[in-house]
C-alpha positions, 0 to 999 in steps of 0.5 A: 643508755648513751653508750651503745653502736649504731649497729645492727637492724634498728626498726622505724617502728610504726604507731599503732591506732585504733578506729578511732584513730587514737593510740593503740599501746596494746598494739604497740606494745606486741609488735615491740615484743616481737622485734626483742624477741626477733633480736633487734638492735634498736627502736627508732620513734617518731619517724614517717614510720611511725606517723609523725607529722600527725601524732601530737607532743603529748603522744611522742611522751605518751610512746616514748615512755612505754617503749623504755618500759618496754625495752629495760634498758636492752637496746637503746630506744631513739627520737625522731627531729624533723621540723621547721625551726631551729628552736624546736628542733632544739627543744626536742632535742633537750626534751627527748634527752631529760626523757630518757631516750638513749639517741636522736635520728636528726633531719635535715629543716622540714618545707625550706630547701636549706643551704648546704651551711646552713643545713651544717648550721641547724645540725649544729645547733641540735648537737651542741643542745644535747650530749646524745648520740645523733644520727643525721639522717641524709634522704636527697630523694624526698627531702632535697637535701644531701648532706655530702661528704664535705658536710660531714667533714664540716659536722666531723668535730661534732663528736654525738654526729657520729651515725648516718642514715645512709637514705640517697639511694646510690650504693657507693655511696657507704664506700664513699664515706667509709674511703674519707672518713674510715670508721668516725661514723656509722651506716645504716641503710635507711633502704630497704630494696638495697639493705643487703648490697651495703651490708656485703660493702661496710654498712654496720645497720640498717635502718627497716621498714619491713622488720614491722611486719617482719622481724626475724627475717629482717634480723636473719639477714643482719646475722648472715651478713655479719656472718659472712653466711652470704648464700644464706643471706641472698636466699632471705634477701631474694625472697624478702625483695618483692615486700621490701619495694612495700618501703618504697612508695610515697603510701609505704605507711599503708603498705606496711601495716597490711603487712601487720595485720597479715602477721599480726603485729599491727591494726592497720588504722592510720591517720589521716590525711592518710586514708586506707589502700582501696582497690587496685593498690590494697589488691596488689600488697595484697596480691604480694603478701599472699605469694609471700606469706605461702613461701615464706622462708621457716627454721631460721638460724640465724639467733646463733650469728647475735 
């Protein structure tokens, strides 16, 4: 499924583990079912929320196989690539294509702070190694490398680089991209707390985190925005914001997995070196959850807009 549109809600889906830190594919599939039923537009595997740094190559392949079997070609399945070496990034891109992935989410080189020229060359090498559509992940806050507009200008010659996960946390960057490139690059918001603003300014989609625990509410916001039902979108977003702020934390994986437990969509287990939240950190999340669940929106009518 390569001819898809980079649009809509695409969960950066969590990887489910059991108490022994082994893959729990049954719970993983339960979460997938909830995402599909809610109406998400794609699935992204092996990102930060997927605990990519702790899963093996074999596990990545198994997660992709399981997701493809579950989605049955109805929505695209995107594989994340976050590597230190260009050679390994190229190998993983080729492997993902061979194994049936629909597209790639591509981060700049990890650990080494590459120059602009080195980053462009890295992206170029991956783009020429595969025919898969590629979404560049632009997150200078966490990864210390900004993909500038001038860099996107150089990358625009590659037809399969056609989207950006916009995570600069500067909502005006959506307008800058559109002013410079028109619709050449699809723009997906990558920061939960500013998704409504980004969609209002012309973003085509949302790579979401709290969707893993609250799929219907997330898709509802997107659907209402696209339908111009701004008051409906604002109402859900205002309720959602305290939860969405759990996504902009170094412990976002633990935070979101606690939310999944509360909504019956996850085991809550993380793989070391991550550890479960304890003490005040755990209680703070529980307090936010308790308050949110008491006032959780009901009777969302967003599906008529999908």
